[in-house]
BARO-558565 format. One record per residue: x, y, z of N, C-alpha, C in turn; residue number from 1; residue in three letters. Coordinates in steps of 0.1 Angstrom, whole numbers. Example, Ala and Ser with C-alpha at 12.3 -4.5 7.8 and 13.67 -1.06 7.14 Angstrom:
BARO-558565
{n_c1:132 | n_c2:-57 | n_c3:78 | ca_c1:123 | ca_c2:-45 | ca_c3:78 | c_c1:132 | c_c2:-33 | c_c3:78 | dotor:1 | koldo:ALA}
{n_c1:128 | n_c2:-22 | n_c3:71 | ca_c1:137 | ca_c2:-11 | ca_c3:71 | c_c1:129 | c_c2:0 | c_c3:79 | dotor:2 | koldo:SER}
***
This chain:
BARO-558565
{n_c1:-122 | n_c2:199 | n_c3:143 | ca_c1:-118 | ca_c2:210 | ca_c3:134 | c_c1:-127 | c_c2:210 | c_c3:122 | dotor:1 | koldo:MET}
{n_c1:-138 | n_c2:216 | n_c3:122 | ca_c1:-147 | ca_c2:216 | ca_c3:110 | c_c1:-140 | c_c2:224 | c_c3:98 | dotor:2 | koldo:PRO}
{n_c1:-143 | n_c2:219 | n_c3:86 | ca_c1:-137 | ca_c2:225 | ca_c3:75 | c_c1:-146 | c_c2:223 | c_c3:63 | dotor:3 | koldo:THR}
{n_c1:-145 | n_c2:232 | n_c3:53 | ca_c1:-152 | ca_c2:231 | ca_c3:41 | c_c1:-141 | c_c2:228 | c_c3:30 | dotor:4 | koldo:ASN}
{n_c1:-142 | n_c2:217 | n_c3:24 | ca_c1:-132 | ca_c2:213 | ca_c3:14 | c_c1:-139 | c_c2:212 | c_c3:0 | dotor:5 | koldo:LEU}
{n_c1:-131 | n_c2:216 | n_c3:-10 | ca_c1:-136 | ca_c2:214 | ca_c3:-23 | c_c1:-131 | c_c2:200 | c_c3:-28 | dotor:6 | koldo:ALA}
{n_c1:-139 | n_c2:190 | n_c3:-26 | ca_c1:-135 | ca_c2:176 | ca_c3:-30 | c_c1:-141 | c_c2:173 | c_c3:-44 | dotor:7 | koldo:ILE}
{n_c1:-132 | n_c2:167 | n_c3:-52 | ca_c1:-137 | ca_c2:163 | ca_c3:-65 | c_c1:-149 | c_c2:153 | c_c3:-64 | dotor:8 | koldo:ASN}
{n_c1:-160 | n_c2:157 | n_c3:-69 | ca_c1:-173 | ca_c2:149 | ca_c3:-67 | c_c1:-172 | c_c2:136 | c_c3:-74 | dotor:9 | koldo:ASP}
{n_c1:-165 | n_c2:135 | n_c3:-85 | ca_c1:-164 | ca_c2:122 | ca_c3:-92 | c_c1:-155 | c_c2:112 | c_c3:-84 | dotor:10 | koldo:GLU}
{n_c1:-144 | n_c2:117 | n_c3:-79 | ca_c1:-136 | ca_c2:109 | ca_c3:-71 | c_c1:-143 | c_c2:104 | c_c3:-58 | dotor:11 | koldo:LEU}
{n_c1:-150 | n_c2:113 | n_c3:-52 | ca_c1:-157 | ca_c2:110 | ca_c3:-40 | c_c1:-168 | c_c2:100 | c_c3:-43 | dotor:12 | koldo:LEU}
{n_c1:-175 | n_c2:102 | n_c3:-54 | ca_c1:-186 | ca_c2:92 | ca_c3:-57 | c_c1:-180 | c_c2:78 | c_c3:-60 | dotor:13 | koldo:ALA}
{n_c1:-169 | n_c2:78 | n_c3:-67 | ca_c1:-163 | ca_c2:65 | ca_c3:-70 | c_c1:-158 | c_c2:58 | c_c3:-57 | dotor:14 | koldo:SER}
{n_c1:-152 | n_c2:66 | n_c3:-48 | ca_c1:-147 | ca_c2:60 | ca_c3:-35 | c_c1:-159 | c_c2:56 | c_c3:-27 | dotor:15 | koldo:ALA}
{n_c1:-169 | n_c2:63 | n_c3:-27 | ca_c1:-181 | ca_c2:60 | ca_c3:-19 | c_c1:-187 | c_c2:47 | c_c3:-24 | dotor:16 | koldo:PHE}
{n_c1:-188 | n_c2:45 | n_c3:-37 | ca_c1:-193 | ca_c2:32 | ca_c3:-43 | c_c1:-184 | c_c2:20 | c_c3:-40 | dotor:17 | koldo:ILE}
{n_c1:-171 | n_c2:22 | n_c3:-43 | ca_c1:-161 | ca_c2:12 | ca_c3:-41 | c_c1:-160 | c_c2:8 | c_c3:-26 | dotor:18 | koldo:ILE}
{n_c1:-160 | n_c2:18 | n_c3:-17 | ca_c1:-158 | ca_c2:15 | ca_c3:-3 | c_c1:-171 | c_c2:9 | c_c3:3 | dotor:19 | koldo:GLY}
{n_c1:-182 | n_c2:11 | n_c3:-3 | ca_c1:-195 | ca_c2:5 | ca_c3:2 | c_c1:-198 | c_c2:11 | c_c3:16 | dotor:20 | koldo:GLY}
{n_c1:-194 | n_c2:23 | n_c3:18 | ca_c1:-197 | ca_c2:29 | ca_c3:31 | c_c1:-211 | c_c2:37 | c_c3:31 | dotor:21 | koldo:LEU}
{n_c1:-215 | n_c2:41 | n_c3:42 | ca_c1:-228 | ca_c2:48 | ca_c3:43 | c_c1:-228 | c_c2:63 | c_c3:41 | dotor:22 | koldo:LYS}
{n_c1:-217 | n_c2:69 | n_c3:45 | ca_c1:-216 | ca_c2:84 | ca_c3:44 | c_c1:-204 | c_c2:88 | c_c3:37 | dotor:23 | koldo:THR}
{n_c1:-204 | n_c2:101 | n_c3:32 | ca_c1:-192 | ca_c2:107 | ca_c3:26 | c_c1:-181 | c_c2:108 | c_c3:36 | dotor:24 | koldo:LYS}
{n_c1:-185 | n_c2:112 | n_c3:48 | ca_c1:-175 | ca_c2:114 | ca_c3:59 | c_c1:-168 | c_c2:101 | c_c3:61 | dotor:25 | koldo:LYS}
{n_c1:-175 | n_c2:90 | n_c3:62 | ca_c1:-168 | ca_c2:77 | ca_c3:64 | c_c1:-159 | c_c2:74 | c_c3:53 | dotor:26 | koldo:GLU}
{n_c1:-163 | n_c2:77 | n_c3:41 | ca_c1:-155 | ca_c2:74 | ca_c3:29 | c_c1:-142 | c_c2:83 | c_c3:29 | dotor:27 | koldo:THR}
{n_c1:-143 | n_c2:95 | n_c3:32 | ca_c1:-131 | ca_c2:104 | ca_c3:33 | c_c1:-122 | c_c2:99 | c_c3:44 | dotor:28 | koldo:VAL}
{n_c1:-128 | n_c2:96 | n_c3:56 | ca_c1:-119 | ca_c2:92 | ca_c3:67 | c_c1:-112 | c_c2:79 | c_c3:63 | dotor:29 | koldo:ASN}
{n_c1:-119 | n_c2:69 | n_c3:57 | ca_c1:-113 | ca_c2:57 | ca_c3:53 | c_c1:-101 | c_c2:59 | c_c3:43 | dotor:30 | koldo:LEU}
{n_c1:-104 | n_c2:68 | n_c3:33 | ca_c1:-94 | ca_c2:71 | ca_c3:23 | c_c1:-82 | c_c2:77 | c_c3:29 | dotor:31 | koldo:ALA}
{n_c1:-84 | n_c2:86 | n_c3:39 | ca_c1:-72 | ca_c2:92 | ca_c3:46 | c_c1:-64 | c_c2:81 | c_c3:54 | dotor:32 | koldo:LEU}
{n_c1:-71 | n_c2:72 | n_c3:61 | ca_c1:-65 | ca_c2:62 | ca_c3:68 | c_c1:-57 | c_c2:53 | c_c3:59 | dotor:33 | koldo:GLU}
{n_c1:-62 | n_c2:49 | n_c3:48 | ca_c1:-55 | ca_c2:41 | ca_c3:38 | c_c1:-43 | c_c2:48 | c_c3:32 | dotor:34 | koldo:GLU}
{n_c1:-44 | n_c2:61 | n_c3:30 | ca_c1:-34 | ca_c2:69 | ca_c3:25 | c_c1:-22 | c_c2:69 | c_c3:35 | dotor:35 | koldo:PHE}
{n_c1:-25 | n_c2:71 | n_c3:47 | ca_c1:-15 | ca_c2:72 | ca_c3:58 | c_c1:-8 | c_c2:58 | c_c3:59 | dotor:36 | koldo:ILE}
{n_c1:-16 | n_c2:47 | n_c3:59 | ca_c1:-10 | ca_c2:34 | ca_c3:61 | c_c1:-1 | c_c2:31 | c_c3:49 | dotor:37 | koldo:ARG}
{n_c1:-5 | n_c2:35 | n_c3:37 | ca_c1:3 | ca_c2:32 | ca_c3:25 | c_c1:16 | c_c2:40 | c_c3:26 | dotor:38 | koldo:LYS}
{n_c1:16 | n_c2:52 | n_c3:30 | ca_c1:28 | ca_c2:60 | ca_c3:31 | c_c1:38 | c_c2:55 | c_c3:42 | dotor:39 | koldo:ARG}
{n_c1:32 | n_c2:51 | n_c3:53 | ca_c1:40 | ca_c2:45 | ca_c3:64 | c_c1:47 | c_c2:32 | c_c3:60 | dotor:40 | koldo:LYS}
{n_c1:39 | n_c2:24 | n_c3:52 | ca_c1:44 | ca_c2:11 | ca_c3:47 | c_c1:56 | c_c2:14 | c_c3:37 | dotor:41 | koldo:ARG}
{n_c1:54 | n_c2:24 | n_c3:29 | ca_c1:64 | ca_c2:28 | ca_c3:19 | c_c1:77 | c_c2:32 | c_c3:26 | dotor:42 | koldo:LYS}
{n_c1:75 | n_c2:40 | n_c3:37 | ca_c1:87 | ca_c2:45 | ca_c3:45 | c_c1:94 | c_c2:33 | c_c3:51 | dotor:43 | koldo:GLU}
{n_c1:87 | n_c2:23 | n_c3:56 | ca_c1:93 | ca_c2:12 | ca_c3:62 | c_c1:100 | c_c2:3 | c_c3:52 | dotor:44 | koldo:ALA}
{n_c1:94 | n_c2:2 | n_c3:40 | ca_c1:101 | ca_c2:-6 | ca_c3:29 | c_c1:114 | c_c2:1 | c_c3:25 | dotor:45 | koldo:MET}
{n_c1:114 | n_c2:14 | n_c3:25 | ca_c1:126 | ca_c2:21 | ca_c3:21 | c_c1:138 | c_c2:19 | c_c3:31 | dotor:46 | koldo:GLU}
{n_c1:134 | n_c2:15 | n_c3:43 | ca_c1:145 | ca_c2:12 | ca_c3:53 | c_c1:149 | c_c2:-3 | c_c3:52 | dotor:47 | koldo:LEU}
{n_c1:142 | n_c2:-11 | n_c3:45 | ca_c1:145 | ca_c2:-25 | ca_c3:44 | c_c1:159 | c_c2:-27 | c_c3:38 | dotor:48 | koldo:PHE}
{n_c1:167 | n_c2:-35 | n_c3:45 | ca_c1:181 | ca_c2:-37 | ca_c3:41 | c_c1:191 | c_c2:-27 | c_c3:46 | dotor:49 | koldo:GLY}
{n_c1:186 | n_c2:-16 | n_c3:52 | ca_c1:195 | ca_c2:-5 | ca_c3:57 | c_c1:198 | c_c2:-7 | c_c3:71 | dotor:50 | koldo:LYS}
{n_c1:191 | n_c2:-15 | n_c3:79 | ca_c1:193 | ca_c2:-17 | ca_c3:93 | c_c1:198 | c_c2:-31 | c_c3:95 | dotor:51 | koldo:ILE}
{n_c1:209 | n_c2:-31 | n_c3:103 | ca_c1:216 | ca_c2:-43 | ca_c3:106 | c_c1:211 | c_c2:-49 | c_c3:119 | dotor:52 | koldo:ASP}
{n_c1:202 | n_c2:-59 | n_c3:118 | ca_c1:197 | ca_c2:-65 | ca_c3:130 | c_c1:206 | c_c2:-76 | c_c3:135 | dotor:53 | koldo:PHE}
{n_c1:208 | n_c2:-77 | n_c3:148 | ca_c1:216 | ca_c2:-87 | ca_c3:154 | c_c1:208 | c_c2:-95 | c_c3:164 | dotor:54 | koldo:ARG}
{n_c1:207 | n_c2:-108 | n_c3:162 | ca_c1:199 | ca_c2:-116 | ca_c3:171 | c_c1:205 | c_c2:-117 | c_c3:185 | dotor:55 | koldo:ASN}
{n_c1:218 | n_c2:-116 | n_c3:186 | ca_c1:224 | ca_c2:-117 | ca_c3:199 | c_c1:224 | c_c2:-104 | c_c3:207 | dotor:56 | koldo:GLU}
{n_c1:219 | n_c2:-93 | n_c3:201 | ca_c1:219 | ca_c2:-81 | ca_c3:208 | c_c1:209 | c_c2:-81 | c_c3:219 | dotor:57 | koldo:TRP}
{n_c1:212 | n_c2:-75 | n_c3:231 | ca_c1:204 | ca_c2:-75 | ca_c3:242 | c_c1:203 | c_c2:-61 | c_c3:248 | dotor:58 | koldo:SER}
{n_c1:191 | n_c2:-55 | n_c3:250 | ca_c1:191 | ca_c2:-42 | ca_c3:255 | c_c1:197 | c_c2:-41 | c_c3:269 | dotor:59 | koldo:PRO}
{n_c1:195 | n_c2:-52 | n_c3:277 | ca_c1:201 | ca_c2:-52 | ca_c3:291 | c_c1:217 | c_c2:-51 | c_c3:290 | dotor:60 | koldo:GLY}
{n_c1:222 | n_c2:-59 | n_c3:281 | ca_c1:237 | ca_c2:-59 | ca_c3:279 | c_c1:241 | c_c2:-45 | c_c3:274 | dotor:61 | koldo:LYS}
{n_c1:234 | n_c2:-39 | n_c3:265 | ca_c1:237 | ca_c2:-26 | ca_c3:260 | c_c1:238 | c_c2:-16 | c_c3:270 | dotor:62 | koldo:ALA}
{n_c1:229 | n_c2:-17 | n_c3:281 | ca_c1:229 | ca_c2:-8 | ca_c3:292 | c_c1:238 | c_c2:-12 | c_c3:303 | dotor:63 | koldo:ARG}
{n_c1:245 | n_c2:-23 | n_c3:301 | ca_c1:255 | ca_c2:-28 | ca_c3:311 | c_c1:248 | c_c2:-35 | c_c3:323 | dotor:64 | koldo:GLY}
{n_c1:236 | n_c2:-38 | n_c3:322 | ca_c1:229 | ca_c2:-45 | ca_c3:333 | c_c1:231 | c_c2:-60 | c_c3:332 | dotor:65 | koldo:LYS}
{n_c1:231 | n_c2:-67 | n_c3:344 | ca_c1:233 | ca_c2:-81 | ca_c3:344 | c_c1:219 | c_c2:-87 | c_c3:347 | dotor:66 | koldo:LYS}
{n_c1:217 | n_c2:-99 | n_c3:340 | ca_c1:205 | ca_c2:-106 | ca_c3:343 | c_c1:206 | c_c2:-115 | c_c3:355 | dotor:67 | koldo:ARG}
{n_c1:196 | n_c2:-116 | n_c3:363 | ca_c1:196 | ca_c2:-124 | ca_c3:375 | c_c1:186 | c_c2:-135 | c_c3:373 | dotor:68 | koldo:ILE}
{n_c1:191 | n_c2:-148 | n_c3:375 | ca_c1:183 | ca_c2:-160 | ca_c3:374 | c_c1:184 | c_c2:-166 | c_c3:388 | dotor:69 | koldo:PHE}
{n_c1:173 | n_c2:-167 | n_c3:395 | ca_c1:172 | ca_c2:-173 | ca_c3:408 | c_c1:183 | c_c2:-167 | c_c3:417 | dotor:70 | koldo:ALA}
{n_c1:193 | n_c2:-176 | n_c3:420 | ca_c1:204 | ca_c2:-171 | ca_c3:429 | c_c1:217 | c_c2:-168 | c_c3:421 | dotor:71 | koldo:ASP}
{n_c1:216 | n_c2:-169 | n_c3:408 | ca_c1:228 | ca_c2:-167 | ca_c3:400 | c_c1:227 | c_c2:-154 | c_c3:392 | dotor:72 | koldo:LYS}
{n_c1:239 | n_c2:-147 | n_c3:391 | ca_c1:240 | ca_c2:-135 | ca_c3:382 | c_c1:247 | c_c2:-139 | c_c3:370 | dotor:73 | koldo:THR}
{n_c1:242 | n_c2:-136 | n_c3:358 | ca_c1:247 | ca_c2:-140 | ca_c3:346 | c_c1:252 | c_c2:-127 | c_c3:338 | dotor:74 | koldo:VAL}
***
């Protein structure tokens, strides 16, 4: 999807130098990847403490399935 964007030249130049990359395209792509990672991490951190994890929980038990070990059903 080709596009023409009006990108701030000063910001791009700074990112280009700091990133140490070879092209403007690499710089913009890296900046977008880092932006997305940061937002996903922020979303995950907002969930911290809101989810009750239980070590004894088993997906098989939740579905009502029994585990089979050799000749025994548990």
